[in-house]
C-alpha positions in Angstrom: -2.5 14.3 -29.1 -3.8 11.9 -31.6 -7.5 11.0 -31.6 -6.7 7.4 -30.8 -5.4 8.4 -27.4 -8.6 10.2 -26.3 -10.4 7.0 -25.2 -7.5 4.7 -24.7 -7.3 1.7 -22.5 -6.4 3.9 -19.4 -9.4 6.2 -19.6 -12.7 5.6 -17.8 -15.8 6.9 -19.7 -18.7 7.3 -17.4 -22.2 8.6 -18.3 -23.7 10.5 -15.3 -27.4 11.2 -14.8 -29.6 11.8 -11.7 -33.3 12.1 -10.9 -34.7 10.5 -14.0 -38.1 9.9 -12.3 -39.3 7.1 -14.6 -43.1 6.9 -14.4 -43.8 10.5 -13.6 -47.3 11.4 -14.8 -47.5 8.2 -16.7 -51.3 8.4 -16.8 -51.3 11.9 -18.3 -52.6 11.9 -21.9 -50.0 14.4 -23.0 -47.0 14.0 -20.7 -47.3 10.3 -19.9 -44.4 9.1 -22.0 -42.0 12.0 -21.3 -39.9 10.2 -18.6 -39.7 7.0 -20.7 -38.6 8.8 -23.8 -35.8 10.7 -21.9 -34.6 7.6 -20.2 -34.3 5.9 -23.5 -32.4 8.9 -24.9 -29.9 8.6 -21.9 -29.3 4.9 -22.5 -29.0 5.4 -26.3 -26.4 8.2 -25.6 -24.4 5.8 -23.4 -24.5 3.2 -26.2 -23.5 5.7 -28.8 -20.5 7.0 -26.8 -19.5 3.4 -25.8 -19.1 4.3 -22.2 -17.6 1.9 -19.6 -20.6 2.2 -17.3 -23.5 4.4 -16.3 -23.7 6.1 -12.9 -27.1 7.1 -11.7 -27.5 9.4 -8.7 -30.8 8.3 -7.3 -34.6 8.6 -8.0 -34.5 6.4 -11.1 -38.2 5.8 -10.4 -40.7 8.5 -9.4 -42.8 6.3 -7.1 -41.6 4.0 -4.3 -43.9 1.3 -5.7 -43.8 1.8 -9.5 -46.7 0.4 -11.6 -46.3 -2.7 -13.8 -46.2 -0.5 -16.9 -43.4 1.5 -15.4 -41.4 -1.5 -14.4 -42.0 -3.2 -17.7 -40.9 -0.2 -19.7 -37.8 0.3 -17.6 -36.7 -3.3 -17.8 -37.3 -3.4 -21.5 -35.1 -0.3 -22.1 -32.3 -1.6 -19.9 -32.3 -5.0 -21.6 -32.3 -3.3 -25.1 -29.4 -0.9 -24.5 -27.3 -2.5 -21.7 -27.1 -6.1 -22.7 -24.9 -7.3 -25.5 -21.6 -8.7 -26.6 -19.4 -5.6 -26.2 -16.4 -6.4 -23.9 -16.0 -4.8 -20.5 -12.6 -3.0 -20.1 -12.3 -2.6 -16.4 -12.0 -4.9 -13.3 -13.4 -4.7 -9.8 -10.8 -5.1 -7.1 -12.9 -4.6 -3.9 -14.9 -7.1 -1.9 -18.2 -7.2 -3.9 -20.1 -8.9 -1.0 -19.6 -5.6 0.8 -20.3 -3.4 -2.2 -23.5 -5.1 -3.3 -25.0 -6.2 0.1 -28.7 -5.9 -0.9 -28.9 -8.9 -3.2 -28.4 -12.7 -3.0 -26.1 -12.3 -6.1 -23.3 -10.2 -4.5 -21.2 -9.5 -7.6 -21.3 -7.1 -10.4 -23.8 -8.1 -13.1 -21.3 -8.2 -16.0 -19.3 -11.0 -14.2 -22.4 -13.2 -13.9 -21.9 -16.2 -16.2 -25.6 -16.3 -17.0 -25.8 -12.7 -18.2 -24.3 -10.8 -21.2 -23.8 -7.2 -20.1 -22.3 -4.6 -22.4 -22.9 -1.4 -20.3 -23.1 -1.9 -16.5 -25.3 0.5 -14.6 -24.4 1.5 -11.1 -27.1 3.3 -9.1 -27.8 4.5 -5.6 -31.4 5.0 -4.4 -33.1 8.3 -3.9 -35.9 9.5 -1.6 -38.6 8.6 -4.2 -37.5 5.0 -4.6 -35.9 4.3 -1.2 -36.0 0.9 0.6 -39.1 0.3 2.8 -40.7 -2.6 4.7 -39.3 -5.2 7.0 -37.0 -6.5 4.3 -35.9 -2.9 3.4 -36.3 -3.4 -0.3 -36.9 -0.9 -3.1 -37.5 -1.0 -6.9 -33.8 -1.0 -7.6 -33.4 -4.3 -5.7 -35.8 -5.8 -8.3 -33.6 -4.6 -11.1 -30.6 -5.8 -9.2 -32.0 -9.3 -8.7 -32.8 -9.5 -12.4 -29.2 -8.6 -13.2 -29.9 -5.2 -14.9 -28.7 -2.7 -12.3 -25.9 -2.8 -9.7 -27.5 -1.2 -6.6 -24.9 0.1 -4.1 -24.7 2.7 -1.3 -27.4 1.2 0.9 -26.8 1.6 4.6 -28.5 -1.0 6.8 -27.9 0.8 10.1 -29.1 4.2 11.5 -26.5 4.7 14.3 -23.3 4.6 12.2 -22.5 4.5 8.5 -19.4 3.1 6.9 -19.1 3.8 3.2 -17.0 1.2 1.5 -16.0 2.1 -2.1 -16.2 0.0 -5.3 -12.6 -0.2 -6.5 -12.3 -0.2 -10.3 -9.2 -0.4 -12.4 -8.9 0.2 -16.1 -5.3 0.0 -17.4 -3.3 2.2 -15.1 -6.3 4.3 -13.9 -7.8 3.5 -10.5 -11.2 4.7 -9.6 -12.8 4.5 -6.1 -16.6 4.8 -6.5 -18.4 5.8 -3.3 -22.1 6.0 -2.9 -24.7 6.9 -0.2 -28.4 6.4 -0.9 -31.0 8.9 0.4 -31.3 9.3 4.2 -33.5 11.8 6.0 -31.5 15.0 6.0 -32.0 15.8 9.7 -30.8 12.3 10.7 -27.8 12.4 8.4 -26.9 15.9 9.5 -26.8 14.8 13.1 -24.6 11.7 12.2 -22.1 14.0 10.4 -22.0 16.4 13.3 -21.4 13.5 15.7 -18.7 11.9 13.5 -20.8 8.8 12.9 -20.1 8.7 9.1 -16.9 7.0 8.0 -15.5 6.7 4.5 -13.1 3.8 4.0 -10.0 4.2 1.9 -7.6 1.6 0.4 -4.4 1.2 2.5 -2.2 0.9 -0.5 -1.4 3.8 -2.9 -4.1 6.1 -1.6 -2.9 9.0 -3.7 -3.3 7.1 -7.0 -7.0 6.6 -6.7 -9.5 9.0 -8.2 -12.3 9.3 -5.6 -15.8 9.7 -7.0 -18.8 10.1 -4.6 -22.5 9.9 -5.5 -24.9 11.3 -2.9 -28.6 12.0 -2.9 -29.5 14.7 -0.3 -30.5 18.4 -0.1 -27.7 20.6 -1.2 -29.4 24.0 -0.7 -30.3 25.0 2.8 -34.0 24.4 3.6 -33.7 24.7 7.3 -31.1 24.5 10.2 -30.5 20.8 9.5 -32.6 20.0 6.4 -29.6 19.8 4.1 -26.0 18.5 4.0 -23.3 21.1 3.7 -20.5 20.3 1.3 -18.0 20.8 4.2 -19.3 17.7 5.8 -17.8 15.5 3.1 -14.2 14.3 3.3 -11.6 16.4 1.6 -9.8 13.5 -0.1 -12.7 13.2 -2.6 -12.1 14.4 -6.1 -15.6 14.7 -7.6 -19.0 14.6 -6.0 -22.1 13.8 -8.1 -25.0 15.5 -6.3 -28.4 14.1 -6.8 -31.8 15.1 -5.5 -31.5 18.8 -6.6 -33.5 19.3 -9.8 -31.8 22.4 -11.1 -29.2 21.5 -13.7 -25.8 22.8 -12.6 -23.8 20.2 -14.3 -20.7 22.4 -14.7 -18.3 21.3 -11.9 -17.7 23.9 -9.2 -14.8 23.8 -6.9 -15.2 23.9 -3.2 -12.3 26.0 -2.0 -12.4 24.7 1.5 -12.5 20.9 0.8 -10.8 21.3 -2.6 -13.0 18.9 -4.5 -15.4 19.5 -7.4 -19.2 19.1 -7.3 -21.4 18.5 -10.3 -25.2 18.7 -10.1 -26.7 17.1 -13.2 -30.3 17.9 -12.1 -33.5 16.1 -13.1 -34.1 14.7 -16.6 -37.8 15.6 -16.5 -39.6 18.6 -15.0 -41.6 17.3 -12.0 -42.7 20.8 -10.8 -43.4 24.2 -12.5 -40.6 26.0 -10.6 -37.8 28.3 -11.9 -35.2 25.6 -11.1 -36.8 23.2 -13.5 -36.8 25.7 -16.4 -33.0 25.4 -16.9 -31.9 23.3 -19.9 -31.5 19.7 -19.0 -28.1 17.9 -19.5 -26.4 14.7 -18.7 -22.6 14.4 -18.3 -19.9 12.3 -20.1 -17.1 12.0 -17.5 -13.6 11.0 -18.6 -11.1 10.0 -15.9 -7.5 9.2 -16.5 -5.3 8.8 -13.5 -6.0 11.9 -11.3 -7.3 14.0 -14.2 -10.8 14.4 -15.4 -13.0 16.0 -18.1 -16.8 16.5 -18.0 -18.6 17.0 -21.3 -22.1 18.4 -21.1 -24.6 16.6 -23.3 -28.0 18.4 -23.8 -31.1 16.2 -23.8 -33.3 16.6 -26.9 -36.4 14.7 -25.8 -37.2 16.9 -22.7 -40.4 18.9 -23.0 -39.7 22.7 -23.2 -40.6 24.6 -20.1 -41.0 28.4 -19.9 -41.8 30.4 -16.8 -42.4 34.1 -16.4 -43.4 36.5 -13.6 -45.8 39.3 -14.0 -46.3 42.0 -11.3 -49.5 43.9 -12.1 -48.4 46.9 -10.0 -45.6 47.5 -12.5 -48.1 48.3 -15.3 -49.6 51.5 -13.9 -49.4 53.1 -17.3 -51.9 50.5 -18.6 -54.3 50.1 -15.7 -54.8 50.5 -11.9 -57.2 48.7 -9.5 -59.7 51.6 -10.1 -59.5 51.4 -13.9 -62.9 50.4 -15.5 -62.9 46.7 -16.6 -59.5 46.3 -15.1 -59.9 42.5 -14.8 -60.4 42.2 -18.6 -57.3 44.3 -19.2 -55.3 42.1 -16.9 -56.5 39.0 -18.7 -55.5 40.5 -22.1 -52.0 41.2 -20.7 -51.7 37.6 -19.5 -52.9 36.4 -22.9 -50.1 38.4 -24.6 -47.5 37.1 -22.2 -48.5 33.4 -22.8 -48.5 33.9 -26.6 -45.0 35.3 -26.4 -43.7 32.3 -24.6 -45.4 30.0 -27.1 -43.8 31.8 -30.0 -40.4 31.5 -28.3 -40.9 27.8 -27.7 -41.8 27.3 -31.4 -38.6 29.1 -32.5 -36.4 26.9 -30.3 -38.1 23.7 -31.4 -37.3 24.3 -35.1 -34.8 21.7 -36.2 -35.4 19.4 -33.1 -37.8 16.7 -34.1 -37.3 14.8 -30.9 -38.7 17.7 -28.8 -42.4 17.3 -27.9 -44.7 19.8 -29.7 -46.6 21.2 -26.7 -44.4 23.0 -24.2 -45.0 23.6 -20.5 -46.0 27.2 -19.8 -46.3 28.8 -16.4 -47.3 32.5 -15.8 -47.0 33.6 -12.2 -49.1 36.7 -11.7 -48.6 38.9 -8.6 -51.9 40.7 -8.1 -50.9 42.6 -4.9 -52.1 46.1 -4.5 -55.9 45.7 -4.8 -56.2 43.8 -8.1 -58.6 40.9 -8.5 -57.9 37.5 -10.1 -59.9 36.2 -13.1 -61.3 32.8 -14.0 -58.2 30.7 -14.8 -60.2 27.7 -16.2 -61.9 29.9 -18.8 -58.5 31.5 -19.6 -56.8 28.1 -20.0 -59.4 27.0 -22.6 -57.8 29.4 -25.1 -54.6 27.3 -25.0 -55.8 23.8 -24.4 -54.5 22.7 -27.8 -51.2 24.5 -27.6 -49.7 23.8 -24.1 -49.1 20.6 -22.2 -50.4 21.9 -18.9 -53.6 23.9 -19.5 -54.9 23.2 -16.0 -52.1 25.1 -14.2 -51.1 27.6 -16.8 -51.8 30.6 -14.6 -50.7 30.9 -10.9 -51.9 33.9 -8.9 -50.0 35.0 -5.9 -49.8 37.9 -3.4 -46.6 39.5 -2.1 -46.1 38.9 1.6 -46.3 41.8 3.9 -43.0 43.2 5.1 -42.3 42.2 8.7 -41.3 45.0 11.1 -37.7 45.0 12.4 -37.5 43.5 15.9 -35.4 45.9 17.8 -36.3 45.2 21.5 -38.6 43.1 23.6 -41.1 45.9 24.1 -41.8 46.8 20.4 -42.2 43.2 19.2 -45.6 42.7 17.6 -46.1 39.0 18.4 -49.4 38.7 16.5 -47.8 39.7 13.2 -44.9 37.3 13.8 -47.2 34.3 14.6 -49.5 35.1 11.7 -46.7 35.3 9.1 -44.8 32.3 10.4 -47.9 30.2 10.4 -48.3 30.8 6.7 -44.7 30.0 6.1 -45.0 26.6 7.9 -42.4 27.3 10.5 -42.4 25.3 13.8 -42.6 26.6 17.3 -38.9 26.1 18.0 -38.1 28.2 14.9 -40.1 31.1 16.3 -38.3 30.9 19.6 -34.9 30.8 17.9 -35.8 33.8 15.7 -37.0 35.8 18.7 -33.8 35.3 20.7 -31.6 36.0 17.7 -33.3 39.3 17.0 -33.7 40.4 20.6 -31.2 42.5 22.4 -28.3 41.1 24.4 -30.1 41.8 27.7 -32.9 39.3 27.0 -30.7 36.6 25.6 -30.8 33.2 27.3 -27.7 32.5 29.4 -28.5 29.2 31.0 -30.9 27.5 28.5 -30.4 27.0 24.8 -32.9 28.3 22.2 -33.2 24.8 20.8 -34.1 23.3 24.1 -36.6 26.1 24.9 -38.2 25.7 21.5 -38.6 22.0 22.0 -40.1 22.4 25.4 -42.5 25.0 24.2 -43.5 22.8 21.3 -44.2 19.9 23.8 -46.4 22.3 25.8 -48.3 23.6 22.7 -48.6 20.4 20.6 -49.0 17.8 23.2 -50.3 19.7 26.2 -47.3 18.6 28.3 -47.7 21.3 31.0 -44.5 20.4 32.9 -42.1 20.4 29.9 -40.8 24.0 30.3 -40.6 23.8 34.1 -38.7 20.5 34.0 -36.3 21.7 31.3 -35.4 24.7 33.5 -35.0 22.5 36.6 -32.9 19.9 34.8 -30.6 22.5 33.2 -30.2 24.2 36.5 -29.3 21.0 38.3 -26.7 20.1 35.7 -25.2 23.6 35.6 -24.9 23.7 39.4 -23.0 20.3 39.4 -20.7 21.6 36.7 -19.9 24.8 38.7 -19.2 22.8 41.8 -16.9 20.4 39.9 -15.0 23.4 38.5 -14.8 25.1 42.0 -15.9 28.4 40.5 -16.5 31.0 43.2 -16.5 34.6 41.9 -19.6 36.1 40.2 -17.7 37.0 37.1 -16.2 33.5 36.8 -19.6 32.0 37.3 -21.1 33.9 34.4 -18.2 33.1 32.1 -18.3 29.4 33.0 -22.1 29.2 32.5 -21.8 30.7 29.1 -18.9 28.4 28.1 -20.8 25.4 29.4 -23.9 26.4 27.5 -22.1 27.0 24.2 -20.2 23.7 24.5 -23.5 21.7 24.2 -24.9 23.5 21.2 -25.9 21.1 18.3 -24.5 18.1 20.1 -26.0 14.7 21.2 -25.7 15.9 24.8 -28.1 18.7 24.1 -30.6 16.4 22.5 -30.3 13.9 25.4 -30.8 16.7 28.0 -34.0 17.8 26.2 -35.2 14.2 26.0 -34.5 13.6 29.7 -36.4 16.8 30.7 -39.4 15.8 28.6 -39.4 12.3 30.0 -39.4 13.7 33.5 -42.4 15.9 32.7 -44.3 12.9 31.4 -43.4 10.9 34.5 -44.8 13.7 36.7 -48.0 13.8 34.7 -48.4 10.0 35.1 -47.7 10.2 38.8 -50.5 12.8 39.1 -52.9 10.3 37.4 -53.3 12.3 34.2 -54.3 10.2 31.1 -51.3 9.2 29.0 -50.7 10.5 25.5 -51.7 8.5 22.6 -48.7 6.2 22.0 -49.6 5.8 18.3 -48.7 9.5 17.9 -45.3 9.0 19.3 -44.7 5.7 17.4 -45.7 7.1 14.0 -43.6 10.3 14.2 -41.1 10.4 11.4 -38.0 12.1 10.1 -39.1 14.7 7.5 -37.2 14.6 4.2 -37.0 17.8 2.1 -37.0 17.3 -1.6 -36.0 19.9 -4.2 -38.5 18.9 -6.8 -40.3 22.2 -6.4 -37.3 24.4 -5.7 -36.5 26.0 -2.4 -39.3 25.8 0.1 -39.7 26.4 3.8 -39.4 23.4 6.1 -42.7 21.5 6.4 -44.6 21.3 9.6 -44.2 17.9 11.2 -47.3 15.8 11.2 -48.6 12.7 12.8 -48.4 9.2 11.1 -48.6 8.9 7.4 -48.9 12.3 5.7 -50.1 13.0 2.2 -47.4 12.9 -0.5 -46.8 16.4 -1.7 -44.6 17.6 -4.4 -41.0 16.9 -3.6 -41.7 15.4 -0.2 -41.3 11.9 1.0 -44.9 11.6 2.2 -44.1 8.6 4.4 -43.1 8.4 8.0 -40.4 6.4 9.4 -40.1 5.7 13.2 -37.0 7.1 14.9 -34.7 4.7 16.7 -34.1 4.6 20.4 -30.7 6.2 20.0 -32.2 9.3 18.3 -34.4 12.0 19.6 -37.9 11.5 18.1 -39.1 14.5 16.1 -42.0 16.1 17.8 -45.3 16.5 15.9 -48.6 18.1 16.2 -50.9 15.4 17.4 -54.2 15.3 19.3 -53.7 14.6 22.9 -56.2 13.9 25.6 -56.8 16.7 28.1 -55.5 16.1 31.6 -58.1 15.1 34.0 -56.2 16.3 37.1 -55.1 19.9 37.7 -51.4 20.8 37.2 -49.5 22.2 40.1 -48.3 25.6 39.1 -44.8 26.8 40.2 -43.0 30.0 39.6 -39.7 30.1 37.7 -37.9 31.0 41.0 -39.4 27.9 42.6 -38.1 25.8 39.8 -34.5 26.9 40.7 -34.8 25.2 44.1 -34.0 21.7 45.5 -31.8 20.4 42.7 -31.4 16.6 42.4 -28.3 14.7 41.6 -28.0 13.3 38.0 -25.0 12.4 35.8 -23.7 14.8 33.3 -22.5 14.3 29.7 -20.0 16.1 27.6 -20.1 17.0 24.0 -18.4 18.8 21.2 -19.7 21.3 18.7 -18.6 22.0 15.2 -19.2 24.9 12.8 -19.0 24.9 9.1 -18.7 27.5 6.3 -19.7 27.2 2.6 -17.8 28.7 -0.2 -17.9 27.8 -3.9 -16.1 29.0 -7.0 -17.6 28.2 -10.4 -15.6 26.9 -13.3 -16.7 26.6 -16.9 -16.1 23.5 -18.8 -16.0 22.7 -22.5 -19.1 22.2 -24.5 -17.3 21.1 -27.6 -18.0 17.7 -29.0 -15.0 15.4 -28.4 -14.4 12.6 -31.0 -14.9 9.2 -29.5 -13.1 5.9 -30.3 -13.8 2.7 -28.5 -10.8 0.7 -27.5 -11.1 -2.9 -28.6 -8.8 -4.5 -26.1 -10.8 -6.7 -23.8 -9.9 -7.4 -20.3 -10.5 -10.5 -18.2 -13.8 -10.4 -16.3 -12.7 -12.2 -13.1 -11.7 -9.8 -10.4 -9.3 -10.1 -7.5 -10.2 -9.3 -3.9 -9.0 -6.0 -2.6 -10.5 -5.6 0.9 -7.8 -3.7 2.8 -9.1 -0.3 3.9 -8.3 2.5 6.3 -11.1 4.3 8.1 -11.4 8.0 7.4 -13.9 9.8 9.6 -15.9 12.6 8.1 -14.5 16.0 9.1 -11.0 14.5 9.2 -8.4 17.3 8.4 -5.2 15.3 8.3 -5.0 14.2 4.7 -2.1 13.6 2.4 -1.4 16.1 -0.4 -2.9 15.3 -3.9 -3.9 16.9 -7.1 -7.0 16.8 -9.3 -6.8 18.2 -12.8 -10.1 19.5 -14.3 -10.1 20.5 -18.0 -12.2 23.5 -18.6 -10.6 25.0 -21.7 -11.7 25.0 -25.3 -8.2 25.7 -26.7 -7.3 22.0 -27.1 -10.6 20.2 -27.6 -8.7 17.1 -28.7 -7.1 16.7 -25.3 -9.4 16.4 -22.3 -6.5 15.6 -20.0 -4.1 18.4 -19.1 -1.8 18.7 -16.1 -0.8 19.9 -13.7 -4.1 21.7 -13.1 -4.3 25.1 -11.6 -6.7 23.5 -9.1 -4.1 21.1 -7.8 -3.9 20.5 -4.1 -0.6 21.2 -2.6 
């Protein structure tokens, strides 16, 4: 294949980047310009390679309300590199009023007669720069109104999401660009489970479109529902660009169940000193021609070097023990040697790279379990204050957690150790209940109630002093199960046990289970009010928010839910958002007033008497399984030639879509070719691919 056919008039060239975090540590004397320098390198790379457009996967800004300096620098860079006289070689066929529904200028910026755009930028929002306020605006909307960025993938409703693609065509190649901005993981997880997420597809020639999806959510599992499994996404997709995760895993991996590829470009700047941030930073140059694609990794040269190393003092018994004289001094000397080694390695790697900042990031994690003592880290850091970019957090001391005993039966469980360990790990009460019943023997498993419901009721009792929550949950579930058994006309004892188990399992992880829990808790509150107890502080209930997990700091346990506006921690949203009436509100630990009237105590057996009549609901459950296979791609440089044939800017309307619900399994056959070989570096498009779908 000749070099002229590499970037011909039928090939899309897309620069892919995520989590740029412009403005991160902008007030730091050493690292203040890192995010701006890397953002400029990304834009310069797009200009050099003459891409058709830039696709950003969220978190362009680090703060929800960026400073004036941050906005000024970002606008300056976008104007410098993305505006010009270069022609645009693709057209938009979809209804742009639907695609760009957050602006009063609902059309792509390069078709605006008052602007001269050479490189369009398409971006979804992340959890750091997500829309807020009554107008639901974010910093990207400012750039969109100024004509510098095309903001898409913003969902205006919380009960149902319909993702309408931007339909692009260049020559004979057709590209359907889907996007979904950041949504709290727990809420989006429930919406996927309840089939409330729909992806629209063109009615005509569905198999000819290359389907590209940009998403900004947790990919790794941080909790039962604090992530989005890949299996939730529709299988007609060809490539998923996954934002929010900061570890650079840009080489596309194939999901063998859904048969699409996933690329995770990672962050462009290290926002936490975690192992995931230590991997080399890359952006991707994606080429799409028909149903074939090629992704070229481009290393970033302006990223500050980051080296991290773990030291376990117990492994150096040949040098010292906790009883060795002046052991603290010897430990300090060992740490000094380790930091010096990492600085020497950083200096060797920086040779020949003038764009790389001089002072690297160094993190030494010291495990001093086994009786060792820590030393003065401030005094130690003074030795490297002129050589590292992070002298204040150079050393991090940690202790290994004690091993938990195996839970074999109900009698041998040491609840004090479980509660102590779990409190340090930040788990919630319902997580403790779930772990106990999962580890307990079959004889003590719940047969009528669910672990999730029991955990919620216990949390209401502990956090909010709702004394009737557990009793009402038992009563409500008993009433509903009795009505179900009567409707089924079940008589024999064996059939009753089987039907109860089936009825209980059918409600797991469904909206019906959440509604049952909510109804039982509301009944408990009603009983408390009837007795004349003082009501709970409504501000606590109104300010409760969905908690969003971020991967800025690597994998971490789920945070404990708080009341109102919490402090912004590393990798967390730090801002509450009230739940809607159609969703169960997350419970939080709040201060409630003590009840003034005594509570009537009843035994569990008494709770199983005198059932009342209430309506029942039905629900469905779903289970998912994750499996990935890694594929290497080519790192060889591919010669670039810009096609000079301009295309007309006006676009035609293409608004005919078919709805495809998430988890839909009836899809037409298709094939996606992914080039991962270095044998023919002049030809990024080969087919048919061994990954073709049949």
